C-alpha positions in Angstrom: 26.1 -34.4 5.0 26.5 -38.1 5.0 24.5 -40.8 6.8 27.6 -42.8 7.5 31.1 -41.7 8.4 33.7 -41.4 5.6 35.9 -44.4 5.2 39.0 -42.4 5.7 38.9 -40.1 8.7 41.6 -37.9 7.2 39.4 -36.6 4.4 41.5 -33.5 3.7 44.3 -35.7 2.5 42.2 -37.3 -0.2 43.0 -36.2 -3.8 40.7 -33.6 -5.2 38.6 -34.5 -8.2 39.4 -32.6 -11.4 35.8 -31.2 -11.9 35.8 -30.0 -8.3 39.2 -28.4 -8.7 38.0 -26.6 -11.8 35.0 -25.2 -10.0 37.1 -24.0 -7.1 39.5 -22.2 -9.5 36.6 -20.6 -11.4 34.9 -19.4 -8.2 38.2 -18.0 -6.8 39.0 -16.3 -10.1 35.5 -14.8 -10.3 35.8 -13.5 -6.7 39.1 -11.8 -7.4 37.7 -10.3 -10.6 34.6 -8.9 -8.8 36.8 -7.5 -6.0 39.1 -5.7 -8.5 36.2 -4.5 -10.7 34.2 -3.0 -7.7 37.2 -0.8 -7.0 37.9 0.0 -10.7 34.2 0.9 -11.3 34.5 3.9 -9.1 37.1 5.3 -11.5 35.8 4.0 -14.9 32.1 4.1 -14.2 31.9 7.8 -13.3 29.1 7.0 -10.9 30.6 8.4 -7.7 28.4 10.8 -5.8 29.8 13.8 -4.1 30.8 13.1 -0.5 30.0 16.7 0.4 28.1 16.5 3.7 27.6 19.1 6.5 26.0 19.1 9.9 22.8 21.0 10.0 20.0 21.4 12.6 16.8 19.8 11.1 14.8 23.0 11.8 17.4 25.1 9.9 17.3 22.8 6.9 13.4 22.9 7.0 13.6 26.7 6.9 16.0 26.6 3.9 13.7 24.1 2.0 10.6 26.3 2.7 12.3 29.5 1.6 13.5 27.7 -1.6 10.0 26.4 -2.3 8.5 29.9 -1.8 11.1 31.5 -4.0 10.8 29.2 -7.0 7.3 27.7 -6.8 5.7 27.3 -10.2 2.4 25.6 -9.3 0.9 23.2 -6.8 0.2 19.5 -7.2 -2.0 17.7 -4.6 -1.1 20.4 -2.0 2.6 20.0 -2.6 4.5 22.9 -4.3 6.1 22.1 -7.7 9.4 24.1 -7.7 11.2 25.1 -10.9 14.7 26.5 -9.9 17.0 28.1 -12.5 19.8 26.0 -14.0 22.8 25.8 -11.7 20.8 26.6 -8.6 21.0 25.0 -5.2 18.0 22.8 -4.8 16.6 21.7 -1.4 14.8 18.4 -1.0 13.4 17.5 2.4 12.6 14.0 3.7 10.0 13.6 6.5 7.6 10.9 7.5 6.2 10.1 5.0 7.0 12.4 2.1 9.8 13.9 -0.1 9.1 17.6 -0.3 8.8 19.6 -2.6 8.3 18.2 -6.1 11.1 19.4 -8.3 11.0 20.5 -12.0 14.5 20.5 -13.5 15.7 21.2 -17.0 17.4 18.5 -19.1 21.2 19.0 -19.6 21.5 21.5 -16.7 23.4 20.8 -13.5 21.9 21.4 -10.1 23.3 21.0 -6.6 20.7 18.9 -4.7 20.7 19.4 -0.9 19.1 16.4 1.0 18.3 16.1 4.6 15.7 14.5 6.9 13.7 16.2 9.7 12.9 13.1 11.8 14.2 9.7 10.9 16.8 8.0 8.6 15.3 7.8 5.2 16.5 6.4 1.9 16.6 8.5 -1.3 16.3 6.3 -4.3 15.8 8.0 -7.6 14.0 5.7 -10.0 14.6 4.4 -12.7 18.2 5.7 -12.4 20.6 4.1 -9.9 21.0 6.8 -7.3 20.7 5.6 -3.7 21.6 7.6 -0.6 20.9 7.2 3.1 19.6 10.6 4.4 20.0 11.3 8.1 18.6 14.0 10.3 21.2 16.5 11.3 23.3 16.0 8.1 22.9 17.9 4.8 24.0 15.7 1.8 24.9 17.5 -1.4 25.0 15.8 -4.8 25.4 17.4 -8.2 22.8 16.2 -10.6 22.7 16.7 -14.4 19.5 15.2 -15.9 20.2 13.5 -19.2 16.7 12.4 -20.1 13.4 14.1 -19.8 10.3 12.6 -18.1 9.0 11.9 -14.6 11.3 10.3 -12.1 10.1 8.8 -8.9 11.7 9.1 -5.5 11.1 6.3 -3.0 12.3 5.8 0.5 14.3 2.5 0.6 15.0 2.6 4.4 12.2 1.4 6.6 10.9 4.5 8.4 7.7 3.4 10.0 4.1 2.2 9.3 3.7 4.7 6.3 7.0 3.8 4.8 5.4 2.3 1.7 3.7 5.7 0.9 6.9 7.8 1.2 7.4 9.0 -2.4 8.3 12.1 -4.3 8.8 13.3 -7.9 11.3 15.0 -10.1 10.0 16.3 -13.4 12.7 16.8 -16.1 11.7 19.0 -19.0 13.3 20.0 -22.3 14.4 23.6 -22.7 11.6 25.5 -24.5 12.4 26.1 -28.1 10.2 29.2 -28.0 12.6 30.8 -25.5 15.6 30.0 -27.7 13.8 31.3 -30.8 12.8 34.5 -29.0 16.3 35.1 -27.9 17.7 34.5 -31.4 15.0 36.8 -32.9 15.9 39.5 -30.3 19.6 39.1 -31.1 18.9 39.4 -34.8 16.9 42.6 -34.3 19.7 44.1 -32.2 22.2 43.1 -34.9 19.9 44.8 -37.6 19.6 48.0 -35.4 23.4 48.4 -35.4 
């Protein structure tokens, strides 16, 4: 903005300075590059989540999640069941004000089908520190296939404002290594069967 009017009222007919022209070309080229790369990243980045979504009554999804938790509950942590499903299982994770329920314990290197839904409001499912972000809506069951590649504790936070307790809406996923003792016991049993023959 100028304090005084430009000398020439037809400013768009003035020649463009070389430095300004360079910056315009750089900004335009960067914009085109980012546009193309955003589309290309879906194919080369292998980060696309499944778009498998179904309509479901919130009460029906709550029943599925409760049945799942009862079937595979390993222990309890602060009144919340810690559920350890077998590899390849369908896993149910329920969002409700202000909690992700139950806590999951998954095995590194195994694939799971994670079913997500909300009972009450729109919530955000953000798995930290990985880059998985999904909006979870009541009445919709979102299904993603998840194969943990690192062990440890992963936090789930709600990244869609859902009310006064939004900042407390968290959950956990524990990822564990496959027990060597199980593998050793299976190998020992196989060796004994081989010896018996």
